[in-house]
C-alpha positions in Angstrom: 175.9 153.9 111.6 178.0 155.5 108.9 175.5 158.4 108.8 175.9 159.1 112.5 179.7 159.1 112.2 179.6 161.5 109.1 177.1 163.8 110.9 179.3 163.9 114.0 182.4 164.5 111.9 180.7 167.4 110.0 179.6 168.9 113.3 183.2 168.8 114.7 184.5 170.3 111.5 181.9 173.1 111.7 182.9 173.9 115.3 186.6 173.8 114.4 186.0 176.2 111.5 183.9 178.5 113.6 186.6 178.5 116.4 189.3 179.3 113.8 187.2 182.1 112.3 186.7 183.6 115.8 190.4 183.5 116.5 191.2 185.2 113.1 188.6 187.9 113.9 190.2 188.5 117.4 193.7 188.7 115.8 192.5 191.2 113.1 190.7 193.2 115.8 193.9 193.4 117.9 195.9 194.6 114.9 193.3 197.2 114.1 193.4 198.5 117.7 197.2 198.6 117.5 197.0 200.6 114.2 194.5 203.1 115.7 196.6 203.5 118.8 199.7 204.2 116.7 197.8 206.8 114.6 196.4 208.5 117.6 199.8 208.7 119.4 201.5 210.1 116.3 198.6 212.5 115.6 198.9 214.0 119.1 202.5 215.0 118.5 203.2 218.5 117.3 204.6 219.2 113.9 208.0 220.0 115.5 208.0 216.6 117.4 207.2 214.8 114.2 209.9 216.6 112.3 212.4 215.6 115.0 211.7 212.0 114.3 211.6 212.5 110.5 207.8 212.1 110.0 205.4 214.4 108.1 201.9 214.6 109.4 200.7 213.4 106.0 202.7 210.1 106.5 201.1 209.1 109.7 198.6 206.6 108.2 201.1 204.9 106.0 203.7 204.7 108.8 201.2 203.2 111.2 200.0 200.7 108.6 203.6 199.7 107.8 204.4 199.4 111.6 201.4 197.2 112.4 200.7 195.2 109.2 204.3 195.0 108.0 
């Protein structure tokens, strides 16, 4: 009887771990998409538009990273 309870407990833990891993993956994927969108939007701007908001083209990646990942 103890073996059955232990096996069921291990199975539940495995599914909980798997579910948590999937949720972490989804969250990381959503952040990555937000990063890519930010980079794409800034890259589409002209040098003049970027200068108006105080950004150099070379800073786009680091600004997008700071914006998304903090």
